[in-house]
C-alpha positions in Angstrom: -12.2 60.0 48.6 -13.0 62.8 51.0 -15.4 62.0 53.8 -17.3 65.2 53.0 -18.3 63.8 49.6 -19.6 60.7 51.2 -21.5 62.6 53.9 -23.1 64.9 51.3 -24.3 61.9 49.2 -25.6 60.3 52.3 -27.6 63.4 53.1 -28.9 63.7 49.6 -30.0 60.1 49.5 -31.8 60.6 52.8 -33.6 63.5 51.3 -35.1 61.7 48.3 -37.6 58.9 48.2 -37.1 58.3 44.5 -35.2 55.1 43.8 -33.9 56.4 40.5 -32.4 59.4 42.2 -30.8 57.3 44.9 -29.2 55.1 42.2 -27.9 58.2 40.3 -26.4 59.6 43.4 -24.6 56.4 44.3 -23.5 55.8 40.7 -21.8 59.3 40.8 -20.2 58.4 44.1 -18.8 55.1 42.9 -17.4 56.7 39.7 -15.2 58.9 42.0 -14.3 56.1 44.4 -11.1 54.1 44.2 -11.1 50.4 44.7 -9.4 50.8 48.1 -12.2 53.1 49.3 -14.9 50.5 48.8 -14.5 48.5 52.0 -15.3 51.7 53.9 -17.7 53.6 51.6 -20.3 50.8 51.2 -20.7 50.0 55.0 -20.8 53.7 55.7 -23.6 54.2 53.2 -25.6 51.4 54.9 -25.0 53.0 58.3 -22.6 50.4 59.5 -19.0 50.5 60.8 -16.7 47.8 59.4 -15.3 47.5 62.9 -18.7 46.9 64.5 -19.3 48.5 67.9 -16.2 50.4 69.1 -17.3 51.6 72.6 -18.2 55.2 71.7 -21.5 56.4 73.2 -23.7 59.4 73.4 -21.8 60.9 76.3 -18.6 61.2 74.4 -20.3 62.5 71.3 -22.4 65.1 73.2 -19.3 67.2 74.1 -19.2 70.2 71.7 -16.2 70.2 69.4 -15.5 73.2 67.2 -15.8 71.9 63.6 -13.1 72.4 60.9 -13.7 75.1 58.4 -12.7 73.1 55.4 -13.0 69.3 54.7 -9.7 67.4 54.7 -10.4 63.9 56.0 -10.5 60.9 53.6 -12.7 57.9 54.3 -9.6 55.7 54.7 -8.1 58.1 57.3 -11.4 58.0 59.2 -11.5 54.2 59.0 -7.9 54.0 60.4 -8.8 56.2 63.3 -11.9 54.3 64.1 -9.9 51.0 64.0 -7.5 52.6 66.6 -10.5 53.6 68.7 -11.9 50.1 68.7 -8.5 48.7 69.9 -8.3 51.0 72.9 -8.6 49.0 76.2 -7.3 48.8 79.7 -6.8 51.5 82.3 -7.4 55.0 81.0 -9.2 53.7 77.9 -12.2 56.0 78.5 -10.0 59.1 78.4 -8.1 57.8 75.4 -11.3 57.1 73.5 -12.5 60.6 74.3 -9.3 62.1 73.1 -9.4 60.2 69.8 -13.0 61.1 69.2 -12.2 64.8 69.9 -9.3 64.5 67.4 -11.6 63.1 64.8 -14.5 65.5 65.3 -12.1 68.5 65.5 -10.8 67.6 62.0 -14.4 67.3 60.7 -16.6 69.9 59.2 -20.1 70.4 60.7 -21.7 68.2 58.1 -19.1 65.5 58.7 -19.5 65.7 62.4 -23.3 65.1 62.0 -22.6 62.1 59.7 -20.0 60.6 62.0 -22.2 61.0 65.1 -25.0 59.2 63.3 -22.7 56.5 62.1 -21.2 55.9 65.6 -24.6 55.7 67.3 -26.3 53.6 64.6 -28.7 56.4 63.6 -27.7 56.7 59.9 -31.0 56.1 58.2 -30.6 57.3 54.6 -32.1 54.2 52.9 -28.9 53.4 50.9 -29.7 49.7 51.0 -27.5 47.1 49.3 -30.0 46.6 46.5 -29.8 50.3 45.5 -26.0 50.3 45.9 -25.9 47.3 43.5 -27.8 49.3 40.9 -25.6 52.3 41.4 -22.5 50.2 41.1 -23.7 48.7 37.8 -24.5 52.1 36.3 -21.1 53.5 37.4 -19.1 50.6 35.8 -21.3 49.8 32.8 -21.9 46.2 34.0 -25.4 44.6 33.6 -27.3 45.0 36.9 -28.4 41.3 36.9 -24.8 40.2 36.6 -23.7 42.4 39.5 -26.5 41.1 41.6 -25.5 37.5 40.9 -21.9 38.2 41.6 -22.8 39.8 45.0 -25.0 36.8 45.7 -22.2 34.4 45.0 -19.4 36.4 46.7 -21.5 37.1 49.8 -20.0 40.6 49.8 -21.0 43.7 47.9 -17.6 45.2 48.9 -15.5 42.6 47.2 -17.5 42.8 44.0 -17.4 46.6 44.0 -13.6 46.6 44.5 -13.1 44.1 41.7 -15.4 46.1 39.3 -13.9 49.4 40.1 -10.4 48.0 39.6 -10.9 45.8 36.6 -14.3 46.6 35.0 -17.2 44.3 34.1 -15.0 41.4 33.1 -14.1 40.9 36.8 -17.6 39.5 37.4 -16.5 36.2 35.8 -14.5 35.5 39.0 -17.6 35.1 41.1 -19.0 31.6 40.9 -20.8 29.3 43.3 -18.0 27.3 45.0 -18.1 24.7 47.8 -16.3 26.3 50.8 -17.2 29.9 49.9 -20.5 30.8 51.6 -23.2 32.9 49.8 -25.8 35.1 51.3 -29.0 33.2 52.0 -32.3 33.7 50.4 -34.7 35.5 52.8 -38.5 35.6 53.0 -41.1 38.4 52.8 -43.9 38.4 55.4 -47.5 37.5 54.8 -50.3 38.3 57.2 -51.9 34.9 56.9 -51.5 31.5 55.3 -54.5 32.4 53.1 -52.6 35.5 51.8 -49.5 33.5 51.2 -51.3 30.7 49.2 -53.3 33.2 47.3 -50.1 34.9 46.1 -48.1 31.8 45.4 -50.7 29.3 44.2 -49.2 25.8 44.3 -46.5 25.8 47.1 -44.8 24.0 49.8 -45.7 25.1 53.4 -42.7 24.4 55.7 -42.1 24.8 59.4 -40.4 28.0 60.4 -37.9 27.0 63.0 -36.8 29.6 65.6 -33.1 28.5 65.4 -29.9 29.8 63.8 -29.7 29.8 60.0 -26.7 27.8 58.7 -25.2 27.0 55.4 -23.2 23.7 55.4 -20.5 23.1 52.9 -18.9 19.7 52.4 -16.0 18.8 50.2 -14.9 15.2 50.9 -14.1 15.0 54.6 -13.9 18.8 54.9 -17.0 20.4 56.3 -17.5 24.1 57.0 -20.6 25.7 58.7 -21.5 29.4 58.2 -24.1 31.7 59.6 -26.5 33.9 57.6 -23.9 36.7 58.0 -21.2 34.3 56.6 -19.3 33.8 59.9 -17.5 30.5 60.1 -18.8 28.6 63.2 -17.6 25.1 62.3 -15.6 24.6 65.4 -18.5 25.4 67.7 -20.9 22.8 66.2 -19.1 19.4 66.1 -22.5 17.6 65.9 -23.4 19.4 62.7 -20.0 18.5 61.1 -20.6 14.9 62.0 -24.1 14.9 60.6 -22.8 16.4 57.3 -20.2 13.8 57.0 -22.9 11.1 57.4 -24.8 12.2 54.4 -24.6 10.5 51.0 -23.0 13.2 48.9 -19.3 14.1 48.8 -19.6 17.7 47.6 -22.6 19.9 48.5 -23.9 23.1 49.9 -27.1 22.8 52.0 -29.2 25.5 53.6 -31.0 25.0 56.9 -31.1 25.8 60.6 -29.6 24.5 63.8 -32.0 24.2 66.7 -32.0 22.6 70.2 -34.8 20.4 71.4 -35.7 19.5 75.0 -36.2 16.0 76.3 -39.8 15.9 75.0 -38.7 16.8 71.5 -40.0 20.4 71.7 -37.8 23.3 70.6 -35.9 25.1 73.4 -36.0 28.9 73.4 -34.1 30.8 70.8 -32.0 32.3 73.5 -30.7 28.8 74.5 -29.9 27.8 70.9 -28.2 31.2 70.2 -26.2 30.9 73.4 -25.0 27.5 72.4 -24.0 28.5 68.9 -22.3 31.6 70.3 -20.2 29.6 72.8 -16.5 29.4 72.0 -15.3 28.0 75.3 -15.4 24.3 76.2 -17.4 23.4 73.2 -17.7 19.7 74.2 -19.3 20.7 77.5 -21.7 23.1 75.8 -22.6 20.4 73.3 -23.5 18.0 76.2 -25.6 20.6 77.9 -27.4 22.0 74.9 -27.0 19.7 71.9 -28.2 21.1 68.6 -29.5 19.4 65.5 -29.3 20.5 61.9 -32.6 20.7 60.0 -32.2 21.3 56.2 -34.6 22.8 53.7 -32.7 23.5 50.5 -29.8 22.3 48.4 -27.7 24.9 46.5 -24.9 22.7 45.0 -24.7 18.9 44.8 -21.8 16.9 43.3 -20.6 19.5 40.8 -24.0 20.9 39.9 -25.0 24.5 40.7 -28.7 24.3 41.6 -29.5 28.0 42.2 -31.5 28.5 39.0 -33.5 25.3 39.2 -37.1 25.3 40.5 -37.5 24.7 44.2 -39.2 21.3 43.3 -36.0 20.1 41.7 -33.7 21.5 44.4 -35.8 19.7 47.1 -35.6 16.4 45.2 -31.8 16.7 45.4 -32.1 17.5 49.1 -34.3 14.5 49.7 -31.8 12.3 47.9 -29.0 13.4 50.2 -30.7 14.0 53.5 -32.8 11.6 55.5 -36.3 12.7 56.4 -35.7 13.3 60.1 -33.0 15.8 59.2 -35.3 17.7 56.7 -37.8 20.4 57.7 -41.4 19.2 57.9 -43.6 20.3 55.0 -46.9 20.0 53.3 -47.6 20.4 49.6 -50.6 22.7 48.8 -52.1 22.8 45.4 -53.4 26.3 45.6 -56.2 28.5 47.3 -58.6 25.6 46.9 -56.4 23.6 49.2 -56.2 26.2 52.0 -57.5 23.8 54.7 -54.4 21.7 54.4 -52.2 24.8 54.8 -54.2 26.0 57.8 -54.0 22.5 59.4 -50.3 22.4 58.9 -49.8 25.8 60.5 -51.9 24.8 63.5 -49.8 21.6 63.9 -46.6 23.6 63.6 -47.6 26.0 66.3 -48.7 23.1 68.5 -45.2 21.6 68.2 -43.7 24.8 69.6 -42.4 26.4 66.4 -42.9 30.0 65.5 -44.8 29.8 62.2 -44.5 28.6 58.6 -42.8 29.6 55.3 -44.7 29.1 52.1 -42.5 28.6 49.1 -43.3 28.7 45.4 -42.6 25.4 43.7 -41.2 26.9 40.5 -39.0 29.6 42.0 -35.1 29.7 41.8 -32.9 30.4 44.8 -32.5 34.2 45.1 -29.4 34.3 47.3 -29.0 37.4 49.3 -32.4 38.7 48.5 -35.9 38.7 50.0 -37.6 36.6 47.3 -41.3 37.1 46.6 -41.6 33.4 46.3 -40.9 32.8 50.0 -43.5 34.1 52.4 -43.3 33.7 56.1 -46.4 33.6 58.3 -46.1 34.1 62.1 -48.7 34.9 64.7 -48.3 38.5 65.7 -47.9 39.1 69.5 -49.0 42.5 70.7 -49.0 44.2 74.1 -50.3 47.4 75.5 -47.3 48.8 77.5 -46.6 52.1 79.3 -43.8 54.5 78.2 -41.4 55.0 81.2 -38.8 57.1 79.5 -37.4 58.0 76.1 -33.9 58.8 74.7 -33.0 61.8 72.5 -32.3 60.7 68.9 -29.3 61.2 66.7 -28.8 61.7 63.0 -32.1 62.6 61.3 -33.8 62.1 64.7 -31.8 64.8 66.4 -34.1 66.9 68.6 -36.7 64.2 68.8 -37.4 61.8 71.6 -36.9 58.4 69.9 -35.9 55.3 71.8 -38.8 54.3 74.1 -38.4 52.5 77.4 -41.4 50.1 77.7 -43.0 48.9 80.9 -45.6 46.3 81.9 -47.6 46.5 85.1 -46.5 44.5 88.1 -48.5 42.9 90.9 -47.5 45.7 93.4 -49.0 48.4 91.2 -45.7 49.5 89.7 -44.1 49.0 86.3 -41.3 46.8 85.2 -39.2 47.7 82.1 -39.2 45.1 79.4 -36.9 46.7 76.8 -36.6 49.6 74.4 -37.5 50.3 70.8 -37.5 53.0 68.2 -38.8 50.7 65.5 -42.0 51.5 63.7 -42.0 55.2 64.5 -42.9 57.5 61.6 -41.8 61.1 61.4 -45.3 62.2 62.4 -45.2 59.9 65.5 -41.8 61.1 66.5 -42.9 64.7 66.4 -46.1 63.9 68.4 -44.4 61.8 71.0 -41.7 64.3 71.6 -44.2 67.0 72.4 -46.4 64.6 74.5 -43.6 63.0 76.5 -42.1 66.4 77.4 -45.4 67.3 78.9 -45.1 64.2 81.0 -41.4 64.6 81.8 -40.2 64.4 85.4 -36.4 64.5 84.6 -34.8 66.0 81.5 -31.3 66.4 82.8 -29.6 63.9 80.5 -30.0 62.1 77.2 -32.8 59.9 78.8 -36.0 61.8 79.6 -37.9 60.1 82.4 -41.7 60.6 82.2 -44.8 59.9 84.3 -46.1 56.4 83.4 -49.3 57.6 81.8 -48.9 57.0 78.1 -50.0 53.6 76.7 -48.5 52.3 73.4 -49.4 49.2 71.5 -46.3 47.1 70.7 -45.8 44.2 68.4 -43.0 41.7 69.2 -41.7 38.4 67.9 -41.1 36.6 71.2 -39.8 36.7 74.7 -36.3 35.9 76.1 -34.6 35.8 79.5 -32.5 38.9 80.4 -30.7 39.9 83.5 -30.7 43.5 82.4 -34.4 44.1 83.2 -36.2 43.8 86.5 -38.8 41.2 85.3 -35.9 38.9 84.1 -37.3 38.9 80.6 -37.2 41.2 77.5 -39.1 41.5 74.3 -37.6 40.3 71.0 -37.9 42.7 68.0 -40.3 45.0 69.6 -41.9 47.7 67.4 -44.5 50.4 67.8 -47.9 49.9 66.2 -49.8 52.9 67.6 -50.4 55.0 70.7 -53.5 54.1 72.8 -54.7 57.4 74.2 -58.0 55.6 74.8 -56.4 53.4 77.4 -55.3 54.3 81.0 -52.0 53.0 82.3 -53.9 50.7 84.7 -55.3 48.9 81.6 -51.8 48.0 80.3 -50.7 44.4 80.2 -49.1 42.8 83.2 -45.8 41.0 83.6 -47.8 38.0 84.8 -50.0 37.8 81.7 -46.9 38.1 79.5 -45.2 35.2 81.2 -48.3 33.1 81.0 -48.5 33.7 77.3 -44.9 32.3 76.9 -44.7 29.3 79.2 -41.4 28.2 77.8 -39.6 31.3 79.0 -39.0 31.8 82.7 -36.8 34.5 84.4 
C-alpha cells in the first residue's frame, strides 16, 4: 500500500466527525491493504509508531525539504526506514538521523511530509481510534463486528486479528480464544463526577478502592506464572513477589486482574512514582524488591480452572476470585444497593481517601468483563485537583496544530516572587482556545526565535491534574501528572496564581 493512500485517508478521517463516515473510509482502506501492511497501517492510523520513540525531534523536521512530485513510497518501505532510524546510535548519530530523515522526506510528497511530521512528533490527531478501526475492519471483511471485537479483546492486538482476517477471512476469528498464558487487553473504566452520579447510573453496585498502582494481569498454569501490564508487556522477571503470591493461591490454572502497589511502613501507599520505578527496574531486581517491595491486589477473575468467566456477571466472577484469593490480597469493597444507599458509598469513598488511595471504582453487579474497552458498567470517581498557574512559554504545534501555539509551559509562584515551571500540557485545548491563545501569547511574547515562544508571565490558566510526582527536570523538583487545561482566567492577575508551597502542602506524600 502506498503511503499517500494512508495519508489521504488519515486526512479525510480527521476532517469528519461522523462515525459512519470514518468507518466507511477505514473499510475502504482495509479492502486495499495486504495482510503484511497491517502491522504498520493500524498504528499509523492511531498516530503511533510501531518502533516507539526514535529520537527525531522538531529541529530535524523543521529543515525544509523539497517534496517529491509523485507518490512512490509504500508503508512497508517507510516502516523499514524508520526502524533503521531508531537503531542509529553512537558518534555521528545525529548527523546520520538527519540524513535518513532527509532521505525519507525527499521521497515524500507534500501531503506525505505533513503526515510523517505529525506521526514523528506525536501530533496525528485524526480520531481513528481502535473501536472505529474494528468496525471498518468488520465491514471490509464481512465479519460480524461483535466477533471482531471479541477476537481483538482476546488477542490483545488489533493488528494480529486484522492480519488474520485479511489473509483468511472471517473463519480466522475462531483462532482467538481466551488462553492462560496469552494476555488480553484489560477492561477500563469511564469517569463519573461523583459517587452519587455513579450509583445513580449503575443502581446496585460494588464500590471498590481505586489504587494508584500498576495494572497487572496474572496468569498461572501449574508452576508457570506470567505477569503482564495493561499494555501486555511481560514483566514477570521484575516482580518475584507477585510470582510467589500467585503460586500460593488455591487454583492451578487462572487469569486474575489487579494492581501491584507498594506500601510504606505504616501501611499507606507509596507514591505512584515509587511503584512505577520499582516495576520498571530491570537491574538487580532482588535489591529493588528489598528497597521497594510491592504487593498484588486483585479485583477480578477472567479464567479459573478451565472456565472462561468473561461473559459471567461481575457477582459470579468475584465469587470465583474470593474462592481463590484470600481477603488481604483482594481490593477493599462495599456493596451498595442503589441510590437509596448512597450514604454507604460516600462513607466508603471518604475512608478510601483517608487511607491514601486516589478514589473508587463503582462496578455494576450484572456486567460482563468487556476486555479492551471502557465499559459503561465501571465508573471511576476521583477528586479533581485544580491549580491556577501562569503560562511561561508555549511551543508551536504540528499536524493539525501547525501554525498554532500549542504545548503550554506552566509555572507556579515561588517565595522569591518568581515562577517555577511544573510541566507542560496541550491537553484539553479546543480549536477555539488554540486560536485565541496563539493570538494572546504572541502579544505577550518576549522571544519568538525558535519553536518555543517565551512570554511575559501574565496569563493565568486553570489546570486540572491527577497528582504530583518528583522530577529532576523542573526547578521545584516536582511535576504535575496528567495536566489538562480547563479554562483561561483573565479575571486573575499572575500574583493570584497558586504557589509551589501550597502545591507541596496539598500533597504531603511527595517531596522534591
